[in-house]
C-alpha positions in Angstrom: 70.9 43.4 215.6 72.0 39.8 215.4 74.3 40.3 218.1 71.7 41.5 220.6 69.3 38.8 219.9 72.1 36.4 220.0 73.2 37.7 223.6 69.6 37.7 224.9 69.1 33.8 223.9 72.6 32.6 224.8 72.1 34.0 228.5 69.8 30.8 228.8 70.8 27.8 227.0 68.6 24.6 226.9 71.2 21.7 227.2 70.5 18.0 227.5 70.8 18.3 231.3 67.7 20.8 231.0 65.8 18.6 228.9 66.4 15.7 231.3 65.3 17.7 234.3 62.3 18.9 232.6 60.9 15.6 231.5 61.8 14.2 235.4 59.9 16.9 236.7 56.9 16.7 234.4 56.7 12.9 234.8 57.1 13.3 238.5 54.1 15.6 239.0 51.9 13.4 236.8 53.2 10.4 238.8 52.6 12.1 242.2 49.1 13.4 241.3 48.1 9.8 240.0 49.3 8.3 243.3 47.3 10.7 245.3 44.2 9.7 243.0 44.8 6.0 243.4 45.2 6.5 247.2 42.1 8.4 247.7 40.0 6.2 245.5 41.2 3.1 247.4 41.0 4.3 250.8 37.5 5.9 250.4 35.8 3.0 248.8 34.2 0.8 251.4 34.3 -2.3 249.0 30.5 -2.6 249.5 28.8 -4.3 246.4 25.1 -4.5 245.9 22.9 -6.6 243.2 20.5 -3.6 242.8 21.6 -0.1 243.5 17.9 1.1 243.0 16.7 -1.7 245.6 19.5 -0.5 248.1 18.6 3.2 247.6 14.8 2.3 248.5 15.8 0.4 251.4 18.3 3.1 252.9 15.8 4.9 254.9 14.6 1.8 256.7 18.4 0.9 257.0 19.1 4.2 258.9 16.1 3.7 261.2 17.2 0.1 262.0 20.8 1.5 262.9 19.3 4.1 265.1 17.2 1.4 267.0 20.4 -0.8 267.3 22.5 2.1 268.8 19.6 2.8 271.4 19.6 -1.1 272.5 23.4 -0.4 273.2 24.1 -4.1 272.8 27.8 -5.2 273.9 28.8 -7.9 271.2 32.1 -9.7 271.1 32.8 -11.8 268.2 36.1 -13.8 267.4 37.1 -15.7 264.4 39.8 -18.3 265.2 41.7 -20.6 262.8 40.9 -24.3 263.6 43.0 -26.4 261.4 41.7 -25.7 257.7 38.7 -24.6 259.2 37.5 -21.4 261.3 35.6 -20.9 264.5 33.3 -18.1 264.8 32.1 -17.1 268.4 29.8 -14.3 269.0 28.7 -13.4 272.7 25.7 -10.9 273.3 24.9 -9.0 275.9 22.3 -6.2 276.7 22.5 -2.6 278.0 22.6 -4.0 281.4 25.4 -6.6 280.7 22.8 -9.6 280.9 23.2 -12.2 278.2 20.9 -12.3 275.5 19.2 -15.7 274.8 17.2 -17.0 271.9 18.6 -15.1 269.1 18.8 -16.3 265.4 22.4 -15.4 264.7 23.7 -15.6 261.2 27.2 -14.6 259.8 28.6 -14.5 256.4 32.2 -14.7 255.8 33.0 -13.3 252.6 36.2 -13.5 250.8 38.1 -10.1 249.7 39.0 -11.6 246.5 37.2 -14.7 245.5 33.7 -15.0 246.1 33.8 -19.0 245.6 35.6 -19.0 249.1 32.6 -17.2 250.9 30.9 -18.9 254.0 27.4 -18.4 255.6 26.1 -20.1 258.7 23.6 -19.9 261.5 25.2 -19.9 264.6 23.5 -22.2 267.5 23.7 -20.9 271.2 26.2 -23.0 273.1 26.2 -21.3 276.4 24.5 -18.3 277.9 24.6 -15.5 275.2 27.2 -17.3 273.5 26.8 -18.5 269.8 29.2 -20.5 268.0 30.0 -22.5 264.7 32.6 -24.0 262.6 33.0 -23.0 259.1 34.7 -25.5 256.7 37.8 -24.9 254.7 38.5 -21.2 255.3 41.7 -19.9 253.9 44.1 -17.3 255.5 43.7 -13.7 254.2 41.4 -10.6 254.3 37.8 -11.4 255.1 34.5 -9.2 256.0 32.7 -10.8 258.5 28.8 -9.9 258.8 27.0 -10.6 261.8 23.1 -10.7 262.0 20.8 -11.3 265.0 17.2 -11.6 264.6 14.2 -12.3 266.9 11.6 -13.6 264.7 11.4 -12.0 261.4 12.9 -8.7 263.2 16.6 -7.8 262.5 17.9 -6.6 265.7 21.7 -6.3 265.3 23.8 -5.9 262.1 27.6 -5.5 262.0 30.1 -5.5 259.3 34.0 -5.9 259.9 37.0 -6.5 258.4 39.5 -8.9 259.4 42.7 -10.7 258.6 42.7 -14.4 259.4 46.4 -15.9 259.8 47.2 -19.2 261.0 
């Protein structure tokens, strides 16, 4: 009886090489799954932070309506952020649906650093030419930034855009 058990067991012996392959396969699967989780967590998170989630939830419907109204206006907005020494020049040009320049807007920008909030900048852009608004932001470092552009007429926000950009000198 021991001979048959030994024959059945000896058909598949577990060696050091087998243990190594099982360990590599086991940890390989764990690393692959963790890598997939990390990739999907980073790629789907917009990086948006709010001070109060409750307040943001309460304002959601009004933001949706404002977005629909902005889409109906069908403005063409060209924004450029260019390095200027240690500073950055922000220039934005607004055109309406017919292609006419838009005047008299209160244009505000926020340049938010991807990592360090101490480097964030905010400015109001004066109109320097027909439909063109420009300002220079001091001490803007190279790197990843989020540019938020808002245009107001009185107290009504007519335009909002958030864009990611990389500033390189």
